[in-house]
C-alpha positions in Angstrom: -20.4 22.1 -112.4 -18.9 24.1 -115.3 -17.3 22.5 -118.4 -13.9 23.6 -117.2 -14.1 21.9 -113.8 -11.6 19.1 -113.1 -11.1 16.4 -110.5 -7.8 16.7 -108.7 -7.0 14.5 -105.7 -10.6 14.2 -104.5 -11.5 17.9 -105.1 -13.6 19.5 -107.9 -11.8 22.7 -109.0 -12.0 25.2 -111.9 -9.3 24.3 -114.4 -7.6 27.6 -113.9 -7.3 26.9 -110.1 -6.0 23.3 -110.3 -2.4 23.1 -109.1 0.2 20.4 -108.5 3.5 20.8 -106.6 6.7 21.5 -108.5 8.1 18.3 -106.9 5.4 16.1 -108.3 7.2 13.2 -109.9 5.1 13.4 -113.0 6.5 16.9 -113.6 10.0 16.1 -112.5 10.5 12.5 -113.8 7.6 11.6 -116.1 6.7 9.1 -113.3 3.1 8.4 -114.2 0.5 7.1 -116.6 -2.5 8.4 -118.5 -5.6 7.4 -120.4 -7.7 9.2 -123.0 -11.4 8.0 -123.4 -13.7 9.2 -126.2 -17.3 9.9 -125.2 -20.1 9.8 -127.7 -23.5 11.2 -126.7 -22.3 11.2 -123.1 -21.4 7.5 -123.1 -17.7 6.7 -122.6 -16.5 4.4 -125.4 -15.2 1.0 -124.1 -14.7 2.3 -120.6 -14.0 -1.2 -119.2 -11.2 -1.7 -121.7 -9.7 1.7 -121.0 -9.7 1.1 -117.2 -8.1 -2.3 -117.8 -5.3 -0.7 -119.8 -4.9 2.0 -117.1 -4.5 -0.8 -114.6 -1.9 -2.6 -116.8 0.1 0.7 -117.1 0.0 1.2 -113.4 1.1 -2.4 -112.8 3.9 -1.9 -115.3 5.4 1.1 -113.3 4.6 -0.5 -109.9 2.1 2.1 -108.8 -0.9 1.1 -106.8 -4.2 2.2 -108.4 -5.5 5.0 -106.2 -9.2 4.4 -107.1 -11.4 1.3 -107.6 -13.1 0.8 -111.0 -16.3 1.9 -109.4 -14.7 5.1 -108.1 -13.2 5.8 -111.5 -16.6 5.3 -113.2 -18.2 7.7 -110.7 -15.7 10.4 -111.3 -15.8 10.0 -115.1 -19.6 10.1 -115.1 -19.5 13.3 -113.0 -17.0 14.9 -115.3 -19.0 13.9 -118.4 -22.3 15.1 -116.9 -20.8 18.5 -116.0 -19.6 19.3 -119.5 -21.8 21.0 -122.0 -20.7 18.9 -125.0 -22.3 15.6 -125.8 -19.1 14.2 -127.4 -16.1 14.6 -125.2 -12.5 13.5 -124.6 -11.9 12.5 -121.0 -8.3 12.6 -119.8 -7.1 10.6 -116.8 -3.6 11.0 -115.3 -2.0 9.3 -112.3 1.5 10.2 -111.0 3.5 8.8 -108.1 2.9 12.1 -106.3 5.1 14.8 -104.8 8.4 13.9 -103.1 12.0 15.2 -102.9 13.6 14.5 -106.2 15.2 11.1 -106.3 15.0 8.4 -108.9 14.0 5.7 -106.3 10.4 5.4 -105.3 9.4 7.6 -102.4 8.3 5.8 -99.3 5.1 7.7 -98.4 4.1 9.8 -101.4 0.4 10.0 -102.3 -0.5 9.6 -105.9 -1.7 12.6 -107.9 -5.0 11.9 -109.7 -6.3 14.2 -112.4 -9.5 13.8 -114.5 -10.7 16.4 -116.9 -12.8 16.6 -120.1 -12.7 18.6 -123.3 -14.9 18.7 -126.4 -14.1 15.7 -128.6 -11.9 17.1 -131.4 -12.7 15.2 -134.7 -10.6 15.4 -137.9 -12.0 17.1 -140.9 -14.5 14.8 -142.7 -12.5 15.4 -145.8 -9.7 13.3 -144.3 -12.0 10.3 -143.9 -13.1 10.6 -147.5 -9.8 11.3 -149.2 -7.2 10.0 -146.7 -4.2 11.6 -145.1 -0.4 11.6 -145.6 2.2 10.3 -143.3 6.0 10.3 -143.0 8.2 7.6 -141.4 11.0 7.5 -138.8 13.1 5.0 -136.8 11.4 4.1 -133.6 13.9 5.2 -130.9 11.6 4.7 -127.9 12.2 2.5 -124.9 11.2 -1.2 -124.8 7.9 -0.8 -122.8 5.8 1.0 -125.3 2.8 -1.2 -124.2 2.6 1.1 -121.1 0.8 4.4 -121.6 3.2 6.5 -119.6 3.9 10.2 -119.5 7.3 9.8 -121.2 6.2 11.0 -124.7 9.1 13.1 -126.0 10.1 10.6 -128.8 6.4 10.6 -129.8 6.3 14.4 -129.7 9.4 14.6 -132.0 7.9 12.0 -134.4 4.6 13.8 -134.6 6.3 17.1 -135.1 8.2 15.6 -138.0 4.8 14.8 -139.6 3.5 18.3 -138.9 6.6 19.8 -140.4 5.9 17.8 -143.6 2.3 18.8 -143.7 1.1 15.4 -142.7 -1.0 14.0 -139.8 1.1 11.1 -138.6 4.5 9.6 -138.4 4.8 5.8 -139.0 7.6 4.2 -136.9 9.8 1.2 -137.7 12.1 -0.6 -135.2 14.8 -2.9 -136.7 13.0 -3.0 -140.0 9.6 -3.9 -138.6 6.5 -1.8 -138.2 5.8 -0.7 -134.7 3.1 2.0 -134.6 2.4 5.7 -135.3 3.4 8.6 -133.0 -0.1 8.7 -131.6 -1.8 5.7 -133.3 -1.7 2.1 -134.2 -1.0 1.3 -137.9 -2.6 -1.4 -140.1 -1.6 -2.6 -143.5 -3.7 -4.3 -146.2 -2.1 -6.6 -148.8 -4.1 -8.6 -151.3 -7.2 -8.1 -149.2 -5.6 -9.3 -146.0 -5.6 -6.9 -143.0 -2.3 -7.0 -141.2 -1.9 -5.8 -137.6 1.4 -5.6 -135.6 1.8 -8.0 -132.7 0.6 -6.5 -129.4 3.8 -6.9 -127.4 6.2 -4.4 -125.7 6.8 -2.6 -129.0 3.3 -1.1 -129.3 0.5 0.4 -127.2 -2.4 -2.0 -127.0 -4.9 0.2 -128.7 -8.6 0.0 -127.7 -9.5 1.0 -131.3 -7.0 -1.5 -132.6 -9.0 -4.2 -130.7 -12.3 -3.0 -132.1 -11.0 -3.1 -135.7 -9.9 -6.7 -135.4 -13.1 -7.7 -133.7 -15.1 -6.1 -136.5 -13.0 -7.7 -139.2 -13.4 -11.2 -137.7 -17.1 -10.8 -137.1 -17.7 -9.6 -140.7 -15.6 -12.0 -142.7 -12.7 -9.8 -143.4 -9.4 -11.7 -143.5 -6.9 -10.5 -141.0 -3.6 -11.6 -139.4 -1.6 -10.4 -136.4 2.2 -10.7 -137.1 5.3 -8.8 -137.5 5.1 -6.6 -140.6 8.3 -5.8 -142.4 9.0 -2.2 -143.5 9.1 -3.4 -147.2 5.6 -4.8 -146.8 4.3 -1.5 -145.4 5.9 0.5 -148.2 4.4 -1.8 -150.9 1.0 -2.2 -149.2 -2.3 -1.8 -151.0 -3.7 0.2 -148.1 -2.5 1.7 -144.8 -4.6 2.8 -141.9 -4.1 4.6 -138.7 -6.4 4.0 -135.7 -6.8 5.8 -132.4 -9.4 6.9 -129.9 -9.5 10.4 -131.4 -9.1 9.6 -135.1 -11.0 6.3 -135.1 -10.0 4.8 -138.5 -8.3 6.8 -141.2 -6.7 5.8 -144.5 -3.0 6.8 -145.1 -2.8 7.4 -148.8 0.7 8.8 -149.0 3.8 7.8 -147.1 7.1 9.8 -147.4 5.7 11.5 -150.5 4.8 8.3 -152.3 1.3 7.0 -152.9 0.0 4.1 -150.9 -1.7 1.7 -153.4 -3.8 3.7 -155.7 -3.3 6.9 -153.7 -6.9 6.8 -152.5 -8.7 5.1 -149.6 -9.1 1.5 -150.6 -12.1 -0.8 -150.5 -11.1 -2.6 -147.4 -10.8 0.7 -145.5 -14.1 1.9 -146.7 -15.7 -1.3 -145.5 -14.0 -1.0 -142.1 -14.9 2.6 -141.7 -18.6 1.8 -142.3 -18.4 -1.0 -139.8 -16.8 1.2 -137.2 -19.4 3.9 -137.6 -22.1 1.3 -137.2 -20.5 -0.1 -134.1 -20.4 3.3 -132.5 -24.0 4.0 -133.4 -25.1 0.7 -131.8 -23.0 0.9 -128.6 -24.9 -0.7 -125.7 
């Protein structure tokens, strides 16, 4: 199987030949969910956790999971084995399927299932060493950001705001409280204490977010999960972004102003080392 082969509704097809109907509800209505799973040395990272989050997203939009966990694992393993890269990014997408356009759920539509893999795109190592800049914006998204759905236009606009400013991420606030980044979770550090936003409807429950808190607790780093006021973010000693693709990165500038010293801080450097060690020792 070539590196550009994808799984679509039970078939293995070259990427260029994979097609979905115009009336697919994912295309028409954004009626679907997705997952993105990093793969290191051909081993999916935290696959169980990603599949649990996929199930939670499907439950949240009232769409029955079309595959069992065992079937998902088999398809993912086949996709990974067929790609030439050792480090990959596996993308899963499930929509409610094709049906005449109507907001109400169709009675008999079959879900559309897509799985494909690409080489894992890593940020420039310089970004890990020297940090990155970010801008901020008001969080205008809906109130179920805990679901990983296809409705990403507000995230797209926020991320473009960052790109337009020459930055890598946009930090979002809702009613004066930190929510998350356009494509990441955000942590703050104040007086040595790692602060993480509450995992509720306002944020996506990040798999990397969970790893960071697990590593902090296991290694004696003080941490707390609570609402973080915008003023606390803007006066933080350190800011981090975390995601499956970017892992853990330091934000050293927000809206043109330095964060803390303007350099990656000591707590970040400790966490970055712990995260890399965790990856290297994955069971």
